[in-house]
C-alpha positions in Angstrom: -4.7 14.1 20.7 -6.4 17.2 19.2 -4.2 19.8 20.9 -3.6 22.7 18.5 -6.8 22.1 16.5 -9.6 24.7 16.6 -12.6 23.2 18.5 -15.0 23.7 15.6 -12.7 21.6 13.4 -12.2 18.7 15.8 -15.4 16.8 14.5 -14.2 17.2 11.0 -10.8 15.8 11.9 -12.3 12.9 13.7 -14.6 12.1 10.7 -11.6 12.2 8.3 -9.3 10.1 10.6 -12.0 7.4 11.4 -12.9 7.0 7.7 -9.2 6.6 6.8 -8.6 4.3 9.6 -11.4 2.1 8.4 -9.7 1.7 5.0 -6.4 0.9 6.5 -8.0 -1.6 9.0 -9.7 -3.3 6.2 -6.5 -3.9 4.3 -4.6 -5.4 7.3 -7.5 -7.1 9.1 -7.8 -9.5 6.1 -4.2 -10.7 6.5 -4.5 -12.7 9.7 -7.9 -14.0 8.6 -6.6 -15.5 5.3 -6.4 -19.2 6.5 -9.9 -19.0 7.9 -11.1 -17.5 4.7 -9.4 -20.2 2.7 -11.0 -22.9 4.7 -14.5 -21.5 4.6 -14.6 -20.6 0.9 -12.3 -23.3 -0.6 -9.7 -21.1 -2.1 -6.6 -22.8 -3.6 -3.2 -21.7 -2.3 -2.7 -19.5 -5.4 -6.3 -18.4 -5.8 -6.2 -17.0 -2.2 -4.0 -14.1 -3.6 -7.1 -12.7 -5.4 -8.7 -11.8 -2.0 -6.0 -9.1 -1.9 -5.4 -8.5 -5.6 -9.1 -7.9 -6.4 -9.1 -5.1 -3.8 -5.8 -3.5 -4.6 -6.3 -3.5 -8.4 -9.6 -1.6 -8.4 -8.4 0.6 -5.5 -5.2 1.6 -7.2 -6.7 1.6 -10.7 -9.5 4.0 -10.0 -7.7 6.1 -7.3 -6.7 8.9 -9.7 -10.3 8.9 -11.1 -11.6 9.2 -7.5 -9.3 12.2 -6.8 -10.5 13.9 -10.0 -14.2 13.1 -9.2 -13.9 15.1 -6.0 -12.9 18.2 -7.8 -15.8 17.9 -10.3 -18.6 16.6 -8.3 -17.9 17.9 -4.7 -15.6 16.3 -2.2 -18.3 15.7 0.5 -20.6 14.1 -2.0 -17.9 11.8 -3.3 -16.8 11.0 0.3 -20.3 9.9 1.1 -20.7 7.9 -2.1 -17.4 6.2 -1.4 -18.5 5.3 2.2 -21.8 3.9 0.9 -20.1 1.7 -1.6 -17.4 0.5 0.9 -20.1 -0.4 3.4 -22.3 -2.2 0.9 -19.4 -4.2 -0.3 -18.4 -5.1 3.3 -22.0 -6.4 3.8 -21.7 -8.5 0.7 -18.3 -9.9 1.9 -19.8 -10.7 5.2 -22.4 -12.9 3.7 -20.2 -14.3 0.9 -20.7 -18.0 0.2 -18.1 -18.7 -2.5 -14.7 -17.7 -3.7 -16.1 -15.9 -6.8 -18.5 -13.9 -4.5 -15.7 -12.9 -2.3 -13.4 -11.7 -5.2 -16.3 -9.7 -6.8 -17.2 -8.1 -3.4 -13.6 -7.2 -2.7 -13.3 -5.5 -6.1 -16.4 -3.5 -5.3 -14.9 -2.6 -1.9 -11.8 -1.4 -3.8 -14.0 0.9 -5.9 -15.4 2.4 -2.8 -11.9 2.9 -1.2 -10.8 4.6 -4.5 -13.5 7.2 -4.0 -13.1 7.5 -0.3 -9.4 7.6 0.2 -8.5 10.7 -1.9 -11.6 12.5 -0.5 -10.3 12.1 3.1 -7.1 13.9 2.3 -8.8 16.5 0.1 -11.3 17.4 2.9 -8.4 17.7 5.3 -6.7 20.1 2.9 -9.9 22.2 2.3 -11.0 22.4 6.0 -7.6 23.1 7.7 -5.7 26.3 6.8 -2.1 26.2 6.0 0.2 26.6 8.9 0.5 24.8 12.3 -3.1 23.5 12.3 -2.9 21.8 9.0 0.6 20.4 9.9 -0.8 18.8 13.0 -3.8 17.5 11.1 -1.6 15.9 8.5 0.6 14.4 11.2 -2.4 12.8 12.8 -3.4 11.6 9.4 0.0 10.0 8.7 0.0 8.5 12.2 -3.3 6.8 11.6 -1.9 4.7 8.8 0.8 3.2 11.2 -1.6 2.7 14.0 -4.3 1.2 11.7 -1.9 -1.4 10.3 -0.8 -2.5 13.7 -4.3 -2.6 15.1 -5.7 -4.3 12.1 -3.3 -7.2 12.2 -4.1 -7.8 15.9 -7.8 -7.2 15.6 -8.1 -9.5 12.5 -6.6 -12.3 14.6 -8.9 -11.6 17.5 -12.0 -11.3 15.5 -11.3 -14.4 13.3 -10.3 -16.5 16.4 -13.0 -15.5 18.9 -15.9 -14.5 16.7 -15.7 -15.0 12.9 -13.7 -13.5 10.1 -17.1 -12.2 8.7 -17.5 -9.9 11.7 -14.4 -7.9 10.7 -16.3 -6.7 7.6 -19.8 -6.4 9.2 -18.4 -3.8 11.7 -17.9 -1.4 8.8 -21.6 -0.9 8.4 -22.4 1.0 11.7 -19.1 2.9 11.4 -20.0 4.1 7.8 -23.5 5.0 8.8 -22.3 7.2 11.7 -19.6 8.8 9.4 -22.2 9.6 6.7 -24.6 11.2 9.3 -21.6 13.1 10.9 -20.3 14.4 7.5 -23.8 15.8 6.6 -23.8 17.7 9.8 -20.3 18.9 10.2 -18.7 19.1 6.7 -19.7 21.7 4.1 -19.8 20.7 0.5 -17.0 22.1 -1.7 -18.0 23.9 -4.9 -18.1 21.5 -8.0 -15.8 22.5 -10.9 -16.3 21.9 -14.6 -13.9 19.5 -16.4 -13.4 16.2 -18.0 -13.2 12.7 -16.5 -10.4 10.6 -18.0 -12.6 7.5 -17.7 -10.9 5.8 -20.6 -7.5 6.2 -18.8 -8.9 4.9 -15.5 -10.6 1.9 -17.0 -7.7 0.9 -19.4 -5.1 1.1 -16.6 -7.2 -1.1 -14.3 -8.2 -3.7 -17.0 -4.6 -3.8 -18.3 -3.0 -4.4 -15.0 -5.8 -6.9 -14.0 -5.2 -8.9 -17.2 -1.4 -8.8 -16.7 -1.7 -10.0 -13.0 -4.1 -12.7 -14.0 -1.7 -14.0 -16.7 1.2 -14.2 -14.2 -0.8 -15.9 -11.5 -2.4 -18.2 -14.1 1.0 -19.3 -15.4 1.4 -21.5 -12.3 -1.1 -24.0 -13.4 -0.6 -23.9 -17.3 2.8 -22.6 -17.9 4.0 -19.6 -19.9 3.6 -21.1 -23.3 -0.1 -22.1 -22.9 -2.6 -20.0 -24.9 -4.6 -19.4 -21.8 -1.6 -17.6 -20.2 -0.4 -15.9 -23.4 -3.7 -14.4 -24.4 -4.4 -12.4 -21.2 -0.7 -11.4 -21.1 -0.9 -10.0 -24.7 -4.2 -8.4 -23.9 -2.8 -6.8 -20.8 0.2 -5.4 -22.6 -1.9 -4.0 -25.5 -4.4 -2.4 -23.2 -1.6 -0.8 -21.1 0.1 0.5 -24.4 -3.3 2.0 -25.2 -3.4 3.6 -21.8 -0.1 5.3 -22.4 -1.3 6.6 -25.8 -4.5 7.8 -24.2 -2.6 9.7 -21.4 -0.4 11.3 -24.1 -3.4 12.6 -26.1 -5.9 13.3 -23.3 -6.7 17.0 -22.4 -6.8 16.2 -18.7 -5.0 12.9 -18.1 -5.2 11.2 -14.8 -1.4 10.4 -15.1 0.5 13.2 -16.9 3.4 11.4 -18.7 5.8 14.3 -18.1 5.9 13.3 -14.4 8.3 10.4 -15.6 10.8 12.9 -17.1 12.6 13.2 -13.8 15.0 10.2 -13.2 14.6 10.3 -9.4 10.8 10.3 -9.5 10.7 7.5 -12.1 13.2 5.4 -9.9 11.0 6.1 -6.8 8.0 4.7 -8.6 9.8 1.6 -9.8 11.4 1.1 -6.4 7.9 1.3 -4.8 6.6 -1.4 -7.1 9.5 -3.8 -6.3 9.6 -3.1 -2.5 5.8 -3.5 -2.2 5.9 -6.7 -4.0 8.4 -8.2 -1.6 6.6 -6.8 1.4 3.1 -7.9 0.4 4.4 -11.4 -0.1 5.9 -11.4 3.3 2.7 -10.4 5.1 0.6 -12.7 2.9 2.7 -15.9 3.4 4.1 -15.4 6.9 0.6 -15.4 8.4 -0.2 -18.6 6.7 3.1 -20.2 7.8 2.4 -19.3 11.3 -1.1 -20.7 11.4 -0.7 -23.7 9.0 2.8 -24.9 9.7 3.5 -23.6 13.3 -0.1 -24.2 14.6 -0.7 -20.6 15.7 -4.3 -19.5 16.3 -5.4 -16.3 14.4 -5.2 -14.4 17.7 -1.6 -15.5 18.2 -0.6 -14.8 14.6 -2.0 -11.3 15.0 0.1 -10.6 18.0 3.1 -12.2 16.3 3.2 -9.2 13.9 3.6 -6.7 16.8 7.5 -6.6 16.6 7.2 -5.5 13.0 4.3 -3.0 13.3 5.6 -1.3 16.5 9.1 -0.8 14.9 7.6 0.4 11.7 5.6 3.0 13.6 8.7 4.1 15.7 10.8 4.3 12.5 8.3 6.4 10.7 8.1 8.8 13.7 11.9 9.2 13.6 12.1 10.0 9.9 11.7 13.9 10.2 14.7 14.1 12.6 16.8 11.6 10.8 16.2 13.4 7.5 17.5 16.7 8.9 20.7 14.9 10.0 21.4 12.5 7.0 19.3 13.7 4.1 16.5 11.9 2.2 18.6 9.8 -0.2 21.0 8.2 2.5 18.0 7.6 4.8 16.1 5.8 2.1 19.2 3.6 1.2 19.7 2.8 4.9 16.0 1.8 5.4 16.2 -0.4 2.3 19.4 -2.0 3.6 17.8 -2.8 6.9 14.7 -4.2 5.3 16.7 -6.2 2.8 18.7 -7.7 5.7 15.6 -8.8 7.5 14.1 -10.5 4.4 17.3 -12.3 3.7 17.4 -13.5 7.3 13.9 -14.9 7.1 14.4 -16.6 3.7 17.6 -18.2 4.8 16.3 -19.5 8.2 12.8 -20.6 7.3 11.9 -24.2 7.8 9.3 -26.3 9.6 11.4 -26.2 12.8 12.2 -22.5 12.7 11.9 -20.8 16.1 9.5 -17.9 16.1 11.9 -15.8 18.3 15.1 -16.1 16.2 13.7 -16.9 12.8 10.6 -14.7 12.7 10.4 -12.1 15.5 14.0 -10.8 15.2 14.0 -10.4 11.5 10.6 -8.8 11.8 12.3 -6.0 13.9 14.5 -5.3 10.9 11.7 -5.5 8.4 9.6 -3.1 10.5 12.3 -0.6 11.1 13.4 -0.7 7.4 9.8 -0.1 6.3 9.3 2.7 8.7 12.5 4.5 7.6 12.1 3.9 3.8 8.5 4.7 3.0 8.5 8.4 3.7 11.8 9.2 2.0 10.6 7.1 -1.0 7.5 9.3 -1.1 9.5 12.5 -0.9 11.5 11.3 -3.9 8.3 10.5 -5.8 7.2 14.1 -5.7 10.5 15.9 -5.9 10.5 18.8 -8.4 6.9 18.5 -9.2 5.2 21.8 -10.2 2.2 23.0 -8.2 -0.3 22.3 -11.0 0.9 18.6 -11.0 0.9 18.2 -7.1 -2.4 16.3 -7.0 -1.5 14.0 -9.9 1.9 13.2 -8.5 0.6 12.4 -5.1 -2.1 10.2 -6.6 0.6 8.4 -8.7 2.4 7.5 -5.4 -0.8 5.7 -4.2 -1.3 4.0 -7.5 2.3 2.7 -7.5 1.6 1.5 -3.9 -1.6 -0.4 -4.8 -1.0 -1.6 -8.4 2.7 -2.0 -7.8 2.0 -4.3 -4.8 -0.5 -6.3 -6.9 1.9 -6.8 -9.8 5.0 -7.6 -7.7 2.9 -9.8 -5.4 1.6 -11.7 -8.5 5.1 -12.4 -9.6 5.9 -13.8 -6.2 2.7 -15.9 -6.2 3.9 -17.5 -9.4 7.3 -18.1 -7.8 5.6 -19.8 -4.8 3.6 -22.1 -7.1 6.6 -23.0 -9.1 8.8 -24.0 -6.2 8.1 -27.7 -6.2 10.2 -30.5 -4.7 10.3 -34.2 -5.4 11.3 -35.0 -1.8 9.1 -32.7 0.2 5.4 -33.0 1.1 2.9 -31.4 3.3 4.0 -28.6 5.6 7.7 -29.0 4.6 6.8 -28.4 0.9 4.6 -25.5 1.8 7.5 -24.0 3.9 9.9 -24.6 1.0 7.7 -22.7 -1.3 7.4 -19.8 1.2 11.2 -19.7 1.7 11.7 -19.7 -2.2 9.3 -16.8 -2.4 11.1 -14.8 0.2 14.4 -15.5 -1.5 13.1 -13.9 -4.8 11.6 -11.1 -2.7 14.9 -10.4 -1.2 16.4 -10.3 -4.7 13.8 -7.7 -5.7 15.0 -5.6 -2.7 18.6 -5.9 -3.8 17.6 -4.6 -7.2 15.6 -1.8 -5.5 18.6 -0.9 -3.3 20.9 -0.7 -6.5 18.4 1.5 -8.3 18.1 3.9 -5.4 21.9 4.1 -5.0 22.3 5.0 -8.7 19.4 7.3 -9.3 18.6 8.8 -5.9 21.7 8.6 -3.6 24.4 9.4 -6.1 22.7 12.6 -7.4 21.9 13.6 -3.8 25.6 13.3 -2.8 26.7 15.2 -5.8 24.2 18.0 -5.0 25.4 18.0 -1.4 29.1 18.2 -2.4 28.3 21.1 -4.7 26.4 23.0 -2.2 28.9 22.5 0.7 31.5 25.0 -0.3 28.8 27.7 -0.9 27.4 27.1 2.6 30.9 27.2 4.2 31.4 30.6 2.3 28.7 32.2 4.3 29.5 30.6 7.7 31.1 33.7 9.0 27.9 35.8 8.2 25.8 33.4 10.3 28.2 33.7 13.1 28.2 37.5 13.0 24.4 37.6 12.9 24.2 35.3 15.9 
């Protein structure tokens, strides 16, 4: 695996990859354990969404602050602090006795991940020189995400089924301890720099999004006109307005507003929010459908995701070659079209009697392929035309859109699930009807995403390609002569 990496840097690479893998595993390992967690802690069907939202909101909301903290305090120091918080939160989750305890511990775990995740990539950049060695290290880093997602879904099912869902969190403790000891031995501390923390920006963005997501999820029980829904909705919008004003005036904002001046970048951020909302809802509800309606054990539900995760990994591996042939915009549109087709297939076929093979597994092949093909081009569009001084902020904003966008879009679909009632259906049939309705709206979000991408990313790409083609043809004879 470490071919092309200098032997002295192999331990550093392994520390970085294992720590990043731990974060990825913890996101996906929860998915297949959700029904067990619901039974143990007494979550409602809607309240269960906060097991994910509490983590992604704090993770995404403090991610940019974590990246800035590494520059100011030292990247190894923040890496170790992030590991310690993540491990302590995992211990609390393992011993949790109530829904509130679980949500609070998951939020703390998200804080640890927000400090840890940017430090892993920063340490990779600092310790691996530009050129082939860094390219290989970054490739291993990217592949870890795909492998981690696949392994996490299966491992979550195995652990929840054969041991306990709590064991999936306890395992983080010895791993974190080994990583902390290894980082102290093999990783040198980076020099701290002077500067300002945009703490107000980080806190206001997190609190604003949390209040907004709470209002959307809360609307299920009390409706949109109830004061208990309107108040957090208004508070969330006001806090987010304050966040924008703060970023406009801050000397060193965590989210420079001029990054949104480019139409393609802004479209990519919005597209990520919509796409992740649809995808999060699929993962969240299909695992419950398989276990609650179809009677799958957690182990079986974990393996049931393999068609999706394998195709997602293979699709991601094919992106560099396909981008050279077709270009970033068309590949992104093609990936979204495949993903959209898979979601429409599932939403139109889902019922109590749906066959796993034809109604779940085959659409998963499309969903996995579409995800694998779309995510990297979407990331490329998110950082297009970014100046060097804004590279860190732009990269961080991609991760923020991924985490917070998933929470916001997912919250909308949780509200759709709760509102999809029926006077004739009960039990598993009603539960399935709600999931199918959620997937239908998720498919509609993907249709909107596809339309935005066609207008703001693909069309400009095609115009640029058409304008450049005659110029390229004009010099074809020179290339032939040189050859």
